[in-house]
DOMI-605477 format. One record per residue (C-alpha): residue number from 1; z, y, x. Coordinates in nm, 2 decimals, padded with zeros to 4 digits, m for minus. Each point is the difference from the previous one (the first is absolute). Layout:
<pts>
PT num     c3     c2     c1
PT NUM      Z      Y      X
...
</pts>
This chain:
<pts>
PT num     c3     c2     c1
PT   1  01.25 m02.26  02.34
PT   2  00.27  00.02 m00.27
PT   3  00.11 m00.28 m00.22
PT   4 m00.22  00.10 m00.29
PT   5 m00.29 m00.22 m00.12
PT   6 m00.09  00.22 m00.30
PT   7  00.19  00.26 m00.21
PT   8 m00.06  00.15 m00.34
PT   9  00.01  00.21 m00.20
PT  10  00.01  00.28  00.26
PT  11  00.17  00.33 m00.06
PT  12  00.26 m00.12 m00.25
PT  13  00.29 m00.02  00.25
PT  14  00.16  00.24  00.25
PT  15 m00.04 m00.27  00.27
PT  16 m00.12 m00.35  00.01
PT  17  00.30 m00.09  00.21
PT  18  00.25  00.10 m00.27
PT  19  00.17 m00.27 m00.21
PT  20 m00.16  00.11 m00.33
PT  21 m00.35 m00.07  00.14
PT  22  00.08 m00.36  00.11
PT  23 m00.24 m00.13 m00.26
PT  24 m00.28  00.23  00.11
PT  25 m00.11 m00.18  00.31
PT  26 m00.09 m00.35  00.10
PT  27  00.15 m00.06  00.34
PT  28 m00.12 m00.22  00.29
PT  29  00.35 m00.14  00.04
PT  30  00.02 m00.12 m00.36
PT  31 m00.35 m00.11 m00.12
PT  32  00.13 m00.22 m00.27
PT  33  00.19  00.28 m00.18
PT  34 m00.06  00.08 m00.37
PT  35 m00.16  00.33  00.11
PT  36 m00.26 m00.18  00.22
PT  37 m00.08 m00.25 m00.27
PT  38 m00.06  00.28 m00.24
PT  39 m00.21  00.21  00.23
PT  40 m00.22 m00.29  00.11
PT  41 m00.02 m00.20 m00.32
PT  42 m00.33 m00.19 m00.05
PT  43 m00.10  00.26 m00.26
PT  44  00.11  00.36 m00.05
PT  45  00.14  00.05  00.35
PT  46  00.02  00.33  00.19
PT  47 m00.36 m00.03  00.12
PT  48 m00.14 m00.13 m00.33
PT  49  00.14  00.29 m00.20
PT  50 m00.23  00.24  00.21
PT  51 m00.31 m00.16 m00.15
PT  52 m00.14 m00.04 m00.35
PT  53 m00.25 m00.26  00.10
PT  54  00.00 m00.30  00.23
PT  55  00.09  00.04  00.37
PT  56 m00.37 m00.07  00.09
PT  57 m00.12  00.28 m00.22
PT  58  00.29  00.23  00.07
PT  59 m00.03  00.00  00.38
PT  60  00.34  00.16  00.03
PT  61  00.00  00.00  00.38
PT  62 m00.31  00.21  00.02
PT  63  00.12  00.23 m00.28
PT  64  00.30  00.09  00.20
PT  65 m00.20  00.11  00.30
PT  66 m00.10  00.35 m00.12
PT  67  00.18  00.26 m00.21
PT  68 m00.31  00.03 m00.23
PT  69  00.04 m00.36 m00.12
PT  70  00.38 m00.02  00.03
PT  71  00.09  00.30 m00.21
PT  72 m00.28 m00.02 m00.26
PT  73 m00.08 m00.25 m00.27
PT  74 m00.31 m00.03 m00.21
PT  75  00.21 m00.21 m00.25
PT  76  00.25  00.28 m00.06
PT  77 m00.18  00.33  00.06
PT  78 m00.15  00.03 m00.34
PT  79  00.32  00.11 m00.18
PT  80  00.06 m00.37 m00.08
PT  81  00.29 m00.09  00.24
PT  82  00.35  00.10  00.08
PT  83 m00.03 m00.01  00.38
PT  84  00.19 m00.33  00.03
PT  85 m00.29 m00.17  00.17
PT  86 m00.02  00.27  00.27
PT  87  00.38 m00.03  00.06
PT  88 m00.03 m00.37  00.03
PT  89 m00.30  00.03  00.24
PT  90  00.18  00.24  00.22
PT  91  00.30 m00.23  00.02
PT  92 m00.22 m00.29  00.09
PT  93 m00.19  00.19  00.26
PT  94  00.31  00.13  00.17
PT  95  00.11 m00.37  00.04
PT  96 m00.33 m00.15  00.10
PT  97  00.02  00.08  00.37
PT  98  00.34 m00.16  00.04
PT  99 m00.12 m00.31 m00.20
PT 100 m00.31 m00.03  00.21
PT 101  00.19  00.02  00.32
PT 102  00.27 m00.25 m00.10
PT 103 m00.27 m00.23 m00.14
PT 104 m00.20  00.00  00.33
PT 105  00.32 m00.08  00.18
PT 106  00.08 m00.30 m00.23
PT 107  00.34  00.14 m00.10
PT 108 m00.05 m00.02 m00.38
PT 109  00.13 m00.28 m00.23
PT 110 m00.29 m00.21 m00.14
PT 111  00.01  00.14 m00.35
PT 112  00.01  00.36  00.13
PT 113 m00.29 m00.07  00.24
PT 114 m00.20 m00.14 m00.29
PT 115  00.07  00.29 m00.23
PT 116 m00.09  00.25  00.28
PT 117 m00.31 m00.19  00.11
PT 118 m00.15  00.03 m00.35
PT 119 m00.07  00.36  00.09
PT 120  00.01  00.01  00.38
PT 121 m00.28 m00.26  00.03
PT 122 m00.25  00.26 m00.13
PT 123  00.10  00.24  00.28
PT 124 m00.18  00.05  00.33
PT 125 m00.03 m00.26  00.27
PT 126  00.24  00.00  00.30
PT 127 m00.20  00.23  00.23
PT 128  00.01  00.28 m00.27
PT 129  00.34 m00.08 m00.14
PT 130  00.20  00.23  00.23
PT 131 m00.23  00.29 m00.08
PT 132  00.02 m00.07 m00.37
PT 133  00.38 m00.01  00.02
PT 134  00.00  00.34  00.17
PT 135 m00.22  00.14 m00.28
PT 136  00.24 m00.13 m00.27
PT 137  00.30  00.13  00.19
PT 138 m00.16  00.34  00.01
PT 139 m00.11  00.00 m00.36
PT 140  00.35 m00.08 m00.14
PT 141  00.19  00.25  00.22
PT 142 m00.23  00.29  00.08
PT 143 m00.02  00.12 m00.36
PT 144  00.38  00.00 m00.03
PT 145  00.04  00.21  00.32
PT 146 m00.27  00.24 m00.11
PT 147  00.15  00.05 m00.35
PT 148  00.35  00.05  00.15
PT 149 m00.14  00.25  00.25
PT 150 m00.15  00.21 m00.28
PT 151  00.30 m00.02 m00.23
PT 152  00.20  00.32 m00.09
PT 153  00.31 m00.12  00.19
PT 154 m00.14 m00.21  00.27
PT 155  00.25  00.05  00.28
PT 156  00.24 m00.28 m00.09
PT 157 m00.27 m00.22 m00.14
PT 158 m00.24  00.01  00.29
PT 159  00.26  00.02  00.28
PT 160  00.22 m00.28 m00.11
PT 161 m00.17 m00.25 m00.24
PT 162 m00.37  00.05 m00.03
PT 163 m00.13  00.08  00.34
PT 164 m00.25 m00.26  00.14
PT 165  00.26 m00.13  00.25
PT 166  00.23 m00.09 m00.29
PT 167 m00.27 m00.18 m00.20
PT 168 m00.16 m00.21  00.27
PT 169  00.15 m00.28  00.21
PT 170 m00.31 m00.03  00.22
PT 171 m00.37  00.08 m00.03
PT 172 m00.06 m00.32 m00.21
PT 173  00.32 m00.01 m00.20
PT 174  00.14  00.25 m00.25
PT 175  00.38  00.02 m00.04
PT 176  00.06 m00.09 m00.37
PT 177  00.36  00.12  00.04
PT 178 m00.12  00.34  00.11
PT 179 m00.26  00.01 m00.28
PT 180  00.27 m00.08 m00.25
PT 181  00.22  00.28  00.13
PT 182 m00.29  00.25 m00.01
PT 183 m00.11 m00.09 m00.35
PT 184  00.36  00.02 m00.12
PT 185  00.03  00.34  00.15
PT 186 m00.31  00.11 m00.18
PT 187  00.09 m00.14 m00.33
PT 188  00.35  00.16  00.00
PT 189 m00.11  00.34  00.13
PT 190 m00.14  00.13 m00.33
PT 191 m00.22  00.31  00.04
PT 192  00.09  00.03  00.36
PT 193 m00.24 m00.28  00.08
PT 194 m00.29  00.19 m00.15
PT 195 m00.23  00.21  00.21
PT 196 m00.04  00.37 m00.04
PT 197 m00.29  00.10 m00.23
PT 198 m00.29  00.21  00.13
PT 199  00.12  00.36 m00.03
PT 200 m00.36  00.12 m00.02
PT 201 m00.05 m00.19 m00.33
PT 202  00.34 m00.04 m00.16
PT 203  00.22  00.25  00.20
PT 204  00.26  00.22 m00.16
PT 205 m00.24  00.29  00.02
PT 206 m00.26 m00.18 m00.21
PT 207  00.25 m00.09 m00.26
PT 208  00.16  00.35 m00.01
PT 209 m00.35  00.15 m00.05
PT 210 m00.07 m00.23 m00.29
PT 211  00.33  00.06 m00.16
PT 212 m00.06  00.38  00.03
PT 213 m00.34 m00.04 m00.15
PT 214  00.13 m00.20 m00.30
PT 215  00.27  00.25 m00.06
PT 216 m00.25  00.29  00.02
PT 217 m00.22 m00.18 m00.26
PT 218  00.29 m00.02 m00.24
PT 219  00.10  00.36  00.06
PT 220 m00.35  00.12 m00.05
PT 221 m00.04 m00.20 m00.32
PT 222  00.33  00.14 m00.13
PT 223 m00.11  00.35  00.09
PT 224 m00.33 m00.05 m00.18
PT 225  00.18 m00.14 m00.30
PT 226  00.22  00.31 m00.02
PT 227 m00.30  00.23  00.04
PT 228 m00.18 m00.19 m00.28
PT 229  00.30  00.02 m00.23
PT 230  00.04  00.37  00.06
PT 231 m00.36  00.07 m00.06
PT 232 m00.01 m00.21 m00.31
PT 233  00.30  00.20 m00.15
PT 234 m00.20  00.32  00.06
PT 235 m00.31 m00.15 m00.15
PT 236 m00.20 m00.02  00.32
PT 237 m00.21 m00.30  00.11
PT 238  00.19 m00.24  00.23
PT 239 m00.30 m00.05  00.22
PT 240 m00.16  00.26  00.24
PT 241 m00.31  00.18 m00.11
PT 242 m00.24  00.25  00.16
PT 243  00.16  00.27 m00.21
PT 244  00.17  00.27  00.22
PT 245  00.31 m00.02 m00.21
PT 246  00.10 m00.33  00.16
PT 247  00.35  00.02  00.16
PT 248 m00.03  00.02  00.38
PT 249  00.32 m00.20  00.04
PT 250 m00.16 m00.28 m00.21
PT 251 m00.32 m00.02  00.20
PT 252  00.20  00.02  00.33
PT 253  00.20 m00.30 m00.11
PT 254 m00.31 m00.19 m00.07
PT 255 m00.15  00.10  00.33
PT 256  00.31 m00.13  00.17
PT 257 m00.04 m00.33 m00.19
PT 258 m00.37 m00.02  00.12
PT 259  00.09  00.05  00.36
PT 260  00.28 m00.25 m00.02
PT 261 m00.24 m00.26 m00.15
PT 262 m00.24  00.05  00.29
PT 263  00.29 m00.04  00.25
PT 264  00.11 m00.32 m00.18
PT 265 m00.35 m00.14  00.01
PT 266 m00.06  00.08  00.37
PT 267  00.34 m00.12  00.10
PT 268 m00.01 m00.32 m00.20
PT 269 m00.35 m00.09  00.09
PT 270  00.06  00.05  00.37
PT 271  00.31 m00.21 m00.01
PT 272 m00.18 m00.28 m00.19
PT 273 m00.27  00.00  00.27
PT 274  00.27 m00.03  00.26
PT 275  00.15 m00.30 m00.18
PT 276 m00.34 m00.17 m00.02
PT 277 m00.08  00.08  00.36
PT 278  00.33 m00.16  00.11
PT 279 m00.14 m00.35 m00.08
PT 280  00.13 m00.02 m00.36
PT 281 m00.07 m00.37 m00.03
PT 282  00.24 m00.08  00.28
PT 283  00.25  00.28 m00.03
PT 284  00.37 m00.01  00.07
PT 285  00.21 m00.10 m00.30
PT 286  00.23  00.30  00.03
PT 287 m00.30  00.23 m00.01
PT 288 m00.14 m00.20 m00.29
PT 289  00.32  00.05 m00.20
PT 290  00.02  00.37  00.07
PT 291 m00.37  00.08 m00.04
PT 292 m00.01 m00.12 m00.36
PT 293  00.19  00.29 m00.14
PT 294 m00.21  00.24  00.21
PT 295 m00.32 m00.16 m00.15
PT 296  00.16  00.04 m00.35
PT 297  00.08  00.37  00.07
PT 298 m00.36  00.05  00.11
PT 299 m00.11 m00.10 m00.35
PT 300  00.25  00.11 m00.27
PT 301  00.08  00.36  00.10
PT 302 m00.36  00.06  00.10
PT 303 m00.13 m00.12 m00.34
PT 304  00.27  00.19 m00.19
PT 305 m00.09  00.32  00.19
PT 306 m00.37 m00.06 m00.07
PT 307  00.05 m00.04 m00.37
PT 308  00.19  00.33  00.00
PT 309 m00.29  00.17  00.17
PT 310 m00.24 m00.15 m00.25
PT 311  00.22  00.11 m00.29
PT 312  00.01  00.36  00.14
PT 313 m00.38 m00.01  00.07
PT 314  00.04  00.05  00.37
PT 315 m00.16 m00.32  00.12
PT 316 m00.34 m00.01  00.17
PT 317 m00.24 m00.27  00.11
PT 318  00.13  00.03  00.36
PT 319  00.36 m00.04 m00.12
PT 320 m00.10 m00.30 m00.21
PT 321 m00.18 m00.16  00.29
PT 322  00.30  00.06  00.23
PT 323  00.24 m00.15 m00.25
PT 324 m00.22 m00.30 m00.05
PT 325 m00.02 m00.07  00.38
PT 326  00.38  00.03  00.03
PT 327  00.04 m00.23 m00.30
PT 328 m00.23 m00.27  00.13
PT 329  00.16  00.00  00.35
PT 330  00.35 m00.01 m00.14
PT 331 m00.09 m00.28 m00.24
PT 332 m00.16 m00.21  00.27
PT 333  00.31  00.03  00.22
PT 334  00.24 m00.06 m00.28
PT 335 m00.16 m00.32 m00.12
PT 336 m00.05 m00.14  00.35
PT 337  00.37  00.06  00.08
PT 338  00.11 m00.13 m00.34
PT 339 m00.19 m00.32  00.06
PT 340  00.19 m00.05  00.33
PT 341  00.33  00.02 m00.19
PT 342 m00.08 m00.23 m00.29
PT 343  00.26 m00.27 m00.07
PT 344 m00.09 m00.36 m00.07
PT 345 m00.02 m00.09 m00.37
PT 346  00.34 m00.12 m00.15
</pts>
């Protein structure tokens, strides 16, 4: 075991052994330091900050045992929080196994022991303690390793700082120094720490297709506008009629617009079904961010093209139904994704 009793915040320093991080850890060899007094103050200590209620109601030890309760918060999931509670909870959970081990060995100063026991006393009894510490160790380290493994540039990250062997001292004790190094690597990696998006939903081919469709809509609109202008100068109606004198080029242009509109509806509707089928309520943030413009493009160009078809009397009940289905699917996807990106009120 290293000399650390508890450390926090994690991820702010290149290494917890560097001089600039001297105030980040309470050390076993200096339990009367200012850092230790601050971390284990009677109120507002490193464990207390992980809870919004009393230790008895919070049950911090049990919350740390599974990722479902460690990484989620009913108090901050309704666009009402800034995530600080989850950061504080993760910091506390990463330190709990070490505190529990030192506490059981009687190595803590009395005031640290009392501050820790406020939360540790609501943990499991001794027969289950080792298993519970294994669960906590796995919860605070496995997610980091998995995230690193799926990052865009994962070779240095996973091989050197975020592999399980770097994050765990033993089965019941995470290495807070390794966790700090891994988090620092993530936080300073920029977009390299993000996973690749699902190419089937937001791949370059999908975006290229949508860009081409949007460009074609503008070109067709411009062409129809030119045709209408020329026909108006000649005193001809600017809309097609059943008269045989209608310009074949004009009708061909409208037919092309109709076929493009069908392609847009089928393409956009199929893509929105794929997004919904990919568990839209628990979708990756990268896909959420990229799928929003796709949902927008499944609404605006399609509606614009439909209005052109209505204006030129080329729409039909089948086209109207197809457009409505695409509009409903795209709107559902857009508003669900938008709700996931809402910011807390100022």
